[in-house]
TORGUBA-17013 format. One line per 3 residues: number of its first residue (from 1); their letters; for each residue x, y negated, z of C-alpha. Coordinates in steps of 0.1 Angstrom, whole numbers, plus 5000, padded with zeros to 4 digits. Last residue first. Example, Ala and Ser with C-alpha at 12.3 -4.5 7.8 and 13.67 -1.06 7.14 Angstrom:
2
2) SA) 5137,5011,5071 | 5123,5045,5078
This chain:
717
717) RGT) 1177,8325,3910 | 1156,8293,3908 | 1184,8272,3894
714) EGR) 1186,8292,3862 | 1148,8293,3858 | 1144,8256,3863
711) RRV) 1172,8249,3839 | 1153,8269,3812 | 1120,8252,3820
708) VVD) 1137,8217,3818 | 1154,8225,3785 | 1122,8238,3768
705) VTI) 1101,8209,3782 | 1127,8184,3768 | 1127,8202,3735
702) SAL) 1089,8198,3733 | 1090,8161,3742 | 1117,8155,3716
699) LVL) 1096,8172,3690 | 1066,8151,3699 | 1086,8119,3697
696) ATA) 1101,8129,3664 | 1066,8136,3650 | 1055,8101,3661
693) MLQ) 1086,8085,3644 | 1079,8104,3612 | 1043,8094,3611
690) VAA) 1052,8057,3618 | 1076,8057,3589 | 1051,8073,3566
687) SLG) 1028,8043,3572 | 0996,8044,3591 | 0963,8043,3572
684) LLA) 0943,8058,3600 | 0934,8088,3579 | 0971,8092,3570
681) MGN) 0979,8091,3607 | 0955,8120,3613 | 0968,8141,3585
678) VIG) 1005,8137,3594 | 0998,8143,3631 | 0974,8172,3625
675) AII) 0999,8188,3600 | 1026,8187,3626 | 1003,8201,3654
672) IGG) 0989,8228,3631 | 1025,8238,3621 | 1034,8240,3658
669) LVA) 1005,8265,3664 | 1016,8286,3634 | 1053,8284,3643
666) HLP) 1046,8294,3679 | 1025,8323,3667 | 1057,8338,3651
663) HGR) 1071,8342,3687 | 1099,8327,3707 | 1124,8332,3734
660) GGF) 1159,8348,3730 | 1176,8318,3715 | 1187,8284,3729
657) LST) 1164,8265,3705 | 1135,8280,3723 | 1103,8288,3704
654) GGI) 1073,8270,3720 | 1050,8256,3693 | 1069,8223,3693
651) VAS) 1101,8243,3686 | 1087,8263,3657 | 1069,8233,3641
648) AVV) 1100,8211,3645 | 1122,8236,3627 | 1096,8237,3599
645) YLV) 1092,8199,3598 | 1130,8195,3594 | 1129,8223,3568
642) ITG) 1101,8205,3548 | 1120,8172,3548 | 1150,8188,3532
639) GDF) 1130,8208,3508 | 1115,8178,3491 | 1101,8192,3458
636) STS) 1104,8163,3434 | 1122,8187,3410 | 1089,8202,3401
633) ISR) 1065,8231,3409 | 1029,8234,3398 | 0994,8241,3409
630) LRS) 1001,8217,3438 | 0986,8241,3464 | 1000,8271,3445
627) AYV) 1035,8256,3445 | 1033,8253,3483 | 1019,8288,3486
624) IGG) 1047,8302,3465 | 1073,8283,3487 | 1057,8297,3519
621) IGA) 1060,8332,3506 | 1097,8326,3497 | 1103,8312,3532
618) TLG) 1091,8345,3545 | 1117,8364,3524 | 1144,8340,3534
615) ALV) 1137,8343,3571 | 1134,8381,3567 | 1169,8382,3552
612) FAM) 1183,8359,3578 | 1170,8382,3605 | 1184,8412,3587
609) TRM) 1219,8397,3588 | 1216,8391,3625 | 1205,8427,3631
606) KWL) 1232,8442,3610 | 1259,8419,3624 | 1250,8427,3660
603) SIG) 1250,8465,3657 | 1235,8475,3690 | 1255,8499,3711
600) ARR) 1243,8487,3745 | 1276,8469,3750 | 1269,8448,3719
597) AAE) 1234,8439,3732 | 1249,8428,3766 | 1275,8407,3747
594) ASG) 1248,8391,3725 | 1229,8380,3755 | 1193,8366,3753
591) GIA) 1193,8360,3715 | 1209,8394,3709 | 1183,8410,3731
588) YIY) 1154,8393,3714 | 1166,8405,3680 | 1172,8439,3694
585) RGF) 1137,8443,3707 | 1124,8432,3673 | 1145,8457,3654
582) RTR) 1135,8485,3679 | 1099,8480,3669 | 1066,8470,3687
579) GLL) 1069,8433,3695 | 1091,8418,3668 | 1077,8439,3639
576) FSW) 1041,8436,3652 | 1043,8398,3655 | 1059,8397,3620
573) GVL) 1030,8416,3605 | 1002,8399,3624 | 1015,8364,3616
570) VGF) 1021,8373,3579 | 0985,8385,3577 | 0971,8355,3595
567) VIP) 0990,8332,3571 | 0975,8351,3541 | 0941,8352,3557
564) IVW) 0941,8314,3560 | 0956,8309,3526 | 0926,8324,3509
561) PMG) 0906,8294,3518 | 0874,8302,3538 | 0843,8292,3519
558) SFP) 0827,8259,3507 | 0824,8236,3477 | 0794,8218,3463
555) FAP) 0800,8198,3431 | 0772,8174,3423 | 0764,8169,3460
552) VGR) 0801,8163,3468 | 0824,8190,3482 | 0833,8203,3516
549) NQN) 0801,8222,3522 | 0805,8240,3555 | 0815,8277,3552
546) SIL) 0851,8270,3564 | 0838,8253,3596 | 0815,8282,3603
543) VIV) 0842,8308,3595 | 0868,8291,3617 | 0843,8287,3646
540) VGA) 0832,8324,3643 | 0868,8336,3643 | 0877,8315,3674
537) LAA) 0846,8328,3692 | 0854,8364,3684 | 0890,8360,3696
534) GAI) 0877,8344,3728 | 0852,8372,3733 | 0879,8398,3728
531) KLF) 0901,8381,3754 | 0871,8378,3778 | 0864,8415,3774
528) GVL) 0900,8423,3783 | 0899,8400,3813 | 0867,8416,3826
525) PPP) 0883,8450,3824 | 0910,8439,3849 | 0944,8434,3833
522) AVL) 0967,8465,3832 | 0994,8478,3856 | 1002,8514,3850
519) GSR) 0985,8544,3866 | 0984,8564,3833 | 0947,8561,3830
516) RRE) 0949,8524,3836 | 0975,8520,3809 | 0955,8541,3784
513) GDR) 0924,8519,3791 | 0943,8487,3785 | 0956,8498,3752
510) RLT) 0923,8513,3740 | 0904,8482,3750 | 0929,8458,3733
507) IVA) 0933,8479,3701 | 0896,8484,3696 | 0888,8448,3703
504) YAL) 0915,8435,3679 | 0903,8458,3651 | 0867,8446,3657
501) VVL) 0879,8409,3656 | 0897,8415,3623 | 0868,8434,3607
498) ATV) 0843,8407,3618 | 0866,8380,3603 | 0869,8397,3570
495) VWG) 0832,8404,3568 | 0822,8368,3577 | 0846,8353,3552
492) ELP) 0834,8377,3525 | 0798,8365,3531 | 0807,8328,3528
489) SLT) 0826,8336,3496 | 0864,8336,3499 | 0882,8305,3487
486) GNA) 0908,8296,3461 | 0931,8266,3463 | 0961,8279,3483
483) LGN) 0964,8314,3469 | 0941,8305,3440 | 0968,8291,3418
480) IVR) 0986,8324,3421 | 0955,8343,3411 | 0947,8319,3381
477) DSI) 0981,8321,3365 | 0992,8291,3345 | 1013,8274,3371
474) PIT) 1025,8240,3358 | 1063,8235,3354 | 1077,8200,3362
471) GGT) 1111,8189,3351 | 1127,8156,3361 | 1161,8170,3355
468) GLL) 1158,8207,3344 | 1137,8232,3363 | 1163,8260,3369
465) AIM) 1193,8237,3372 | 1173,8214,3395 | 1163,8243,3417
462) VGE) 1199,8256,3418 | 1211,8221,3429 | 1186,8221,3457
459) FGL) 1199,8256,3466 | 1235,8242,3469 | 1226,8213,3492
456) LGA) 1204,8232,3516 | 1228,8262,3513 | 1257,8241,3524
453) LTV) 1237,8231,3554 | 1229,8268,3558 | 1266,8278,3560
450) VFS) 1275,8248,3582 | 1248,8253,3608 | 1252,8291,3607
447) PLR) 1288,8288,3618 | 1310,8312,3599 | 1317,8345,3614
444) LRT) 1330,8361,3582 | 1307,8391,3586 | 1278,8376,3604
441) ILT) 1276,8341,3589 | 1287,8349,3554 | 1265,8380,3554
438) GQF) 1235,8360,3566 | 1239,8335,3538 | 1240,8361,3511
435) LGL) 1212,8382,3527 | 1190,8351,3530 | 1195,8343,3494
432) AAT) 1187,8380,3486 | 1154,8376,3506 | 1147,8345,3485
429) VAV) 1152,8365,3452 | 1131,8394,3464 | 1104,8370,3475
426) AAL) 1102,8356,3440 | 1104,8389,3422 | 1076,8403,3443
423) IAA) 1054,8372,3436 | 1061,8375,3399 | 1053,8412,3399
420) WWP) 1020,8405,3417 | 1010,8377,3392 | 1016,8398,3361
417) WGQ) 1046,8387,3341 | 1040,8366,3310 | 1075,8354,3304
414) GPA) 1071,8327,3278 | 1035,8319,3289 | 1047,8311,3325
411) VME) 1040,8339,3351 | 1077,8345,3358 | 1087,8308,3358
408) TAV) 1061,8299,3384 | 1071,8328,3407 | 1108,8320,3403
405) VGG) 1102,8282,3410 | 1081,8288,3441 | 1107,8311,3456
402) IGA) 1134,8286,3447 | 1114,8259,3466 | 1111,8282,3496
399) VFG) 1149,8286,3496 | 1149,8248,3493 | 1131,8244,3526
396) LSL) 1148,8274,3542 | 1183,8259,3539 | 1187,8245,3574
393) DVE) 1187,8279,3591 | 1194,8277,3628 | 1210,8301,3653
390) GLL) 1202,8311,3689 | 1192,8345,3677 | 1155,8338,3683
387) LVF) 1160,8306,3662 | 1168,8328,3631 | 1137,8349,3633
384) VEG) 1116,8318,3642 | 1127,8301,3609 | 1107,8327,3589
381) MGV) 1076,8319,3610 | 1083,8283,3603 | 1083,8289,3565
378) LMF) 1048,8303,3568 | 1035,8278,3593 | 1050,8247,3576
375) VSG) 1035,8259,3543 | 1001,8265,3559 | 1000,8230,3574
372) QVL) 0983,8215,3543 | 0958,8244,3541 | 0950,8241,3578
369) LNV) 0946,8203,3576 | 0924,8206,3545 | 0901,8230,3565
366) LNG) 0900,8205,3594 | 0893,8176,3570 | 0864,8193,3553
363) ASL) 0848,8205,3585 | 0849,8170,3601 | 0873,8167,3631
360) FKG) 0892,8138,3616 | 0862,8121,3600 | 0852,8101,3630
357) NQS) 0884,8080,3629 | 0900,8065,3660 | 0882,8086,3686
354) QFI) 0887,8116,3664 | 0924,8109,3662 | 0928,8108,3700
351) AGI) 0906,8138,3706 | 0924,8160,3680 | 0958,8150,3694
348) LIA) 0947,8159,3729 | 0932,8193,3718 | 0964,8201,3699
345) GLL) 0985,8192,3729 | 0964,8214,3752 | 0970,8243,3727
342) VPL) 1007,8234,3726 | 1010,8234,3764 | 0991,8268,3767
339) VGS) 1013,8286,3742 | 1033,8305,3769 | 1028,8290,3804
336) QGA) 1058,8303,3821 | 1066,8269,3836 | 1063,8280,3872
333) VVR) 1029,8264,3875 | 1017,8285,3846 | 1032,8316,3862
330) SWL) 1013,8308,3894 | 0981,8303,3874 | 0984,8338,3859
327) ARF) 0991,8353,3893 | 0959,8337,3907 | 0940,8348,3876
324) YDG) 0950,8385,3880 | 0945,8384,3918 | 0910,8371,3913
321) GGT) 0902,8396,3885 | 0907,8425,3908 | 0937,8448,3909
318) PAA) 0953,8472,3884 | 0977,8498,3896 | 1012,8488,3904
315) VAA) 1046,8496,3890 | 1078,8501,3910 | 1064,8527,3933
312) IPS) 1047,8546,3905 | 1072,8574,3907 | 1066,8578,3944
309) APT) 1098,8582,3964 | 1094,8550,3984 | 1058,8561,3993
306) AGP) 1025,8548,3978 | 0992,8554,3995 | 0979,8519,3990
303) MDA) 1007,8498,3975 | 1022,8472,3999 | 1050,8494,4009
300) FNN) 1063,8495,3973 | 1069,8458,3972 | 1052,8425,3963
297) WQG) 1022,8441,3948 | 1012,8438,3911 | 0979,8431,3894
294) PAP) 0992,8404,3871 | 1029,8398,3876 | 1040,8386,3909
291) AAA) 1050,8349,3911 | 1086,8340,3914 | 1089,8303,3907
288) PGP) 1053,8294,3918 | 1056,8313,3951 | 1059,8348,3963
285) AKE) 1081,8349,3994 | 1118,8352,3984 | 1130,8327,4010
282) IAQ) 1111,8344,4037 | 1123,8378,4027 | 1158,8364,4024
279) DDL) 1157,8352,4060 | 1145,8387,4072 | 1173,8403,4052
276) AAQ) 1198,8380,4068 | 1185,8389,4102 | 1188,8425,4093
273) ADS) 1224,8421,4081 | 1233,8402,4113 | 1218,8429,4135
270) ESV) 1236,8457,4116 | 1269,8440,4118 | 1284,8429,4085
267) ASV) 1307,8445,4060 | 1316,8473,4084 | 1348,8489,4096
264) VDA) 1339,8517,4119 | 1342,8541,4090 | 1379,8535,4086
261) RVA) 1385,8552,4119 | 1412,8540,4143 | 1410,8564,4172
258) PEV) 1431,8590,4154 | 1458,8564,4147 | 1463,8555,4111
255) RRS) 1500,8552,4102 | 1518,8521,4091 | 1551,8521,4072
252) THG) 1536,8509,4040 | 1546,8510,4003 | 1537,8493,3970
249) LTM) 1542,8459,3984 | 1510,8440,3975 | 1484,8468,3970
246) LEV) 1501,8492,3994 | 1503,8465,4021 | 1467,8456,4015
243) AMR) 1456,8493,4018 | 1476,8497,4050 | 1460,8466,4065
240) PDF) 1425,8479,4056 | 1430,8513,4073 | 1439,8545,4055
237) EAV) 1438,8583,4060 | 1401,8583,4068 | 1394,8569,4033
234) PGA) 1404,8603,4018 | 1434,8602,3994 | 1454,8580,3971
231) GVI) 1483,8556,3974 | 1508,8540,3950 | 1491,8548,3917
228) RGL) 1511,8529,3892 | 1501,8501,3867 | 1517,8473,3887
225) RLI) 1502,8484,3919 | 1471,8507,3920 | 1454,8521,3951
222) ALR) 1430,8551,3949 | 1408,8554,3980 | 1383,8581,3989
219) DAV) 1349,8583,4007 | 1340,8547,4001 | 1310,8528,4016
216) AFV) 1319,8506,4045 | 1357,8508,4039 | 1354,8494,4005
213) DNM) 1328,8467,4014 | 1350,8454,4042 | 1380,8455,4020
210) NHS) 1365,8432,3994 | 1386,8432,3963 | 1364,8458,3947
207) IMI) 1364,8485,3920 | 1340,8513,3927 | 1343,8547,3911
204) VAL) 1312,8569,3917 | 1307,8606,3911 | 1271,8616,3913
201) GKD) 1257,8641,3938 | 1226,8623,3950 | 1246,8613,3981
198) ALR) 1270,8596,3958 | 1243,8574,3942 | 1228,8568,3976
195) RVL) 1260,8553,3989 | 1261,8529,3959 | 1225,8518,3967
192) ELV) 1234,8512,4003 | 1263,8491,3992 | 1240,8471,3969
189) QKT) 1214,8464,3997 | 1242,8454,4021 | 1257,8430,3996
186) QAV) 1222,8414,3990 | 1219,8407,4027 | 1253,8392,4031
183) GLA) 1252,8371,3999 | 1264,8382,3966 | 1292,8366,3945
180) ATP) 1310,8399,3939 | 1292,8428,3954 | 1294,8452,3924
177) EDL) 1330,8444,3916 | 1332,8468,3886 | 1310,8498,3893
174) IVL) 1319,8530,3874 | 1292,8557,3874 | 1301,8593,3867
171) KSN) 1277,8622,3862 | 1250,8602,3843 | 1219,8620,3831
168) WMV) 1208,8587,3814 | 1190,8571,3843 | 1222,8564,3863
165) AKA) 1235,8533,3844 | 1202,8515,3841 | 1196,8520,3878
162) VAV) 1230,8504,3885 | 1222,8474,3863 | 1187,8471,3879
159) SQR) 1202,8472,3914 | 1228,8445,3905 | 1200,8423,3892
156) QGG) 1181,8428,3924 | 1211,8418,3945 | 1217,8387,3924
153) SLA) 1181,8376,3927 | 1156,8384,3899 | 1135,8359,3879
150) DVH) 1160,8358,3850 | 1156,8396,3848 | 1120,8394,3837
147) MRV) 1096,8412,3859 | 1079,8442,3842 | 1095,8467,3865
144) SRV) 1075,8451,3893 | 1081,8438,3928 | 1118,8447,3929
141) TRV) 1132,8448,3965 | 1123,8484,3972 | 1150,8502,3953
138) NLE) 1149,8537,3968 | 1171,8552,3941 | 1144,8577,3933
135) ALT) 1119,8548,3931 | 1141,8528,3908 | 1144,8559,3885
132) QAA) 1107,8567,3885 | 1098,8530,3878 | 1121,8530,3848
129) ARE) 1107,8563,3835 | 1071,8551,3839 | 1078,8519,3820
126) MGD) 1097,8538,3793 | 1067,8560,3787 | 1043,8531,3786
123) EDL) 1064,8511,3762 | 1068,8538,3737 | 1083,8516,3710
120) LGH) 1071,8526,3675 | 1082,8554,3652 | 1052,8576,3661
117) RLR) 1063,8573,3697 | 1098,8559,3703 | 1120,8558,3734
114) ERG) 1145,8530,3734 | 1182,8538,3739 | 1199,8506,3729
111) LFM) 1182,8487,3757 | 1163,8512,3779 | 1171,8496,3813
108) NQV) 1169,8461,3799 | 1135,8466,3783 | 1122,8481,3815
105) IDL) 1136,8453,3837 | 1122,8425,3816 | 1140,8407,3787
102) NDC) 1150,8371,3786 | 1178,8375,3811 | 1195,8402,3790
99) LAL) 1218,8423,3812 | 1255,8429,3808 | 1261,8432,3846
96) DQY) 1288,8405,3846 | 1309,8427,3868 | 1304,8456,3845
93) VIE) 1283,8486,3854 | 1299,8515,3835 | 1284,8548,3826
90) IGL) 1301,8582,3820 | 1279,8611,3812 | 1300,8629,3786
87) AAS) 1279,8614,3757 | 1284,8579,3773 | 1322,8584,3772
84) DAP) 1321,8594,3736 | 1298,8565,3726 | 1321,8541,3744
81) GRI) 1350,8551,3721 | 1377,8576,3713 | 1374,8597,3745
78) RVP) 1395,8628,3739 | 1386,8657,3762 | 1406,8683,3781
75) QGE) 1383,8707,3801 | 1381,8709,3839 | 1348,8691,3843
72) WLI) 1363,8663,3821 | 1401,8663,3818 | 1419,8633,3804
69) EGT) 1455,8639,3794 | 1486,8617,3791 | 1501,8594,3765
66) SPE) 1491,8562,3747 | 1457,8563,3764 | 1427,8553,3742
63) HIG) 1412,8519,3751 | 1375,8511,3750 | 1368,8548,3757
60) AIT) 1352,8543,3792 | 1380,8561,3810 | 1406,8539,3792
57) KVL) 1385,8509,3800 | 1386,8518,3837 | 1424,8522,3836
54) VSK) 1429,8489,3817 | 1406,8471,3842 | 1424,8485,3872
51) GAG) 1459,8478,3858 | 1475,8460,3888 | 1471,8426,3871
48) NDG) 1451,8411,3899 | 1457,8431,3930 | 1446,8467,3933
45) LLA) 1419,8490,3947 | 1399,8517,3931 | 1373,8530,3956
42) TVQ) 1362,8566,3950 | 1327,8571,3962 | 1319,8608,3965
39) GMP) 1293,8633,3953 | 1315,8646,3925 | 1352,8642,3928
36) VDL) 1374,8617,3909 | 1410,8629,3907 | 1437,8605,3896
33) DVG) 1472,8607,3881 | 1485,8576,3864 | 1518,8580,3845
30) YLA) 1526,8543,3842 | 1498,8521,3830 | 1501,8486,3815
27) QVA) 1533,8489,3794 | 1540,8459,3772 | 1561,8464,3740
24) GFF) 1530,8468,3719 | 1501,8473,3743 | 1512,8505,3760
21) KQI) 1490,8528,3781 | 1502,8558,3802 | 1480,8585,3817
18) GRL) 1501,8612,3834 | 1471,8634,3843 | 1436,8619,3848
15) QLV) 1410,8642,3862 | 1372,8636,3861 | 1344,8658,3875
12) PGD) 1367,8668,3904 | 1355,8698,3924 | 1320,8712,3927
9) AAG) 1309,8701,3961 | 1335,8675,3964 | 1359,8674,3994
6) TKG) 1367,8655,4025 | 1336,8634,4032 | 1346,8607,4056
3) QDM) 1315,8586,4058 | 1278,8589,4061 | 1263,8554,4064
């Protein structure tokens, strides 16, 4: 590495003059003077309590200096907060890296600064920019910018954090203990990356306790002791022993002899480092726990015609179907199987109950099963918003009940509201209940378990007050009654299904085609057509089953229930919100690492509150459907049992109780499982006690899988 630079090309980018910092009666910094040149690595040294963190946080805007002056590019500035420092071009890579493990590299690098296209996330543009940045920094150890951070090694994670810091036209990058807890090979990779930052003309401040690392990469040293600068200058004027004496004693009598050059001090010998890299390459060989994403190579050199400087070096062009399916199977083996387990579980449950009762898979029973499970699906999709944050909402059962009460009351003869106004009023009320609870949780920082448990009890009381003891109110409106009981005509069912499949086909083919034309990884064309064929087959099956006569000869009855398009519409809407908007990205980020999201400038309380609002709104829809199915609402409404089934549905479907991982589809699939168990056991004449115990076993199995996969990911790093 090139050492011993003696001056910056354009002078210091940052100058501190007489910086003092008081915390009440305690003084942390005493008149600190420091110059940080462009194109050089300035190592900030000091023992614990020397004031390094306070000084860095002062530069970053977390603390304002009590006295003194900060000069940026020769001009005095006042840095009042992290936003001010970021606007100047100052970025910090904290020791904990502040990355969200549940997001991929692209999502982490753009967290809080997402690019939008027509108001939606520009995933392709962000992917190209992330790949360009990693390529320019010559980061070769990352196989794909779409790898999730929890699949990366320590050195790779550090590289991602550094790349995230430098991609925003940064002029000064501050690295807090960048090699802490890294192995020999990973340390060498990170130090090379730090050196490249300075060689690209950036100013770098590196905090480290490791003298070997400091003298291997630094151009200048600044040594703090008890809040004072006790030594500063080019690295050639120091040796490790001098630096240690200054850190611990505040003075030194040593002098560096001309023959003793700091740049001969190395973290490891070149041969040892290469051997360690070779060992790491063997350990990191693609396997079940770290499989390449579909159509991706293991590193830049594997790509035909690619060079380290190529902007597509971190993303690969599409490969054949064999590679795609091998990578897909590797992810399944690694536990990244998505909804596959719940689909297999549904098939198994169907086979078991059909073998015991031939009516279980009949058209009439399957349609009834979907209608019965629709409430669990809808309220469960609301619960997913909260579970993604690592929280829980125990009140949604009775929030749904209040939604049903409001809609029923509004269309009653005494009120006479039109059906659409009654529905809007109901979901507005339930959203307001979510806002109330979310505000208590986020602004007063009360535990969600306690707040929503109080809501479960309180909202049950509200229902009783609205209905009266033992009260039952029938629904007089035909449209609302039809939400769960009405059906589309056979022709309407085919038309609706055909339009949905066509829209899915257009979106899928267009999306994959755009990515291929942009040189980004995309599934092989065959896979796209198979997805469309699968969607078409599922639609045809649902329509055929729905159009079967489910009545008796005297009263034939067929057609797709209205509730199926309703559930599908909510699923599409919430999937779009979580997958294509900033709001959804931030919900996942907060569930993955609230601290990383906060440092990215995301308003945690706003996002969390909005999640509870959407949970309440969705529960209101579920409550209206529940009332519609019974054609009435009464005080016998068991919201406590419903919320337990709802949480079970989401978790059984694949949403993690630990936050950060989940999808509205999980609640739909889990709702089908729950409804299937209840329905099948009822057909077998089993008691409610057996049904509850069976559901509990399925829930425990799902949570066990969630925990095992989570631990496997943590130990696999």
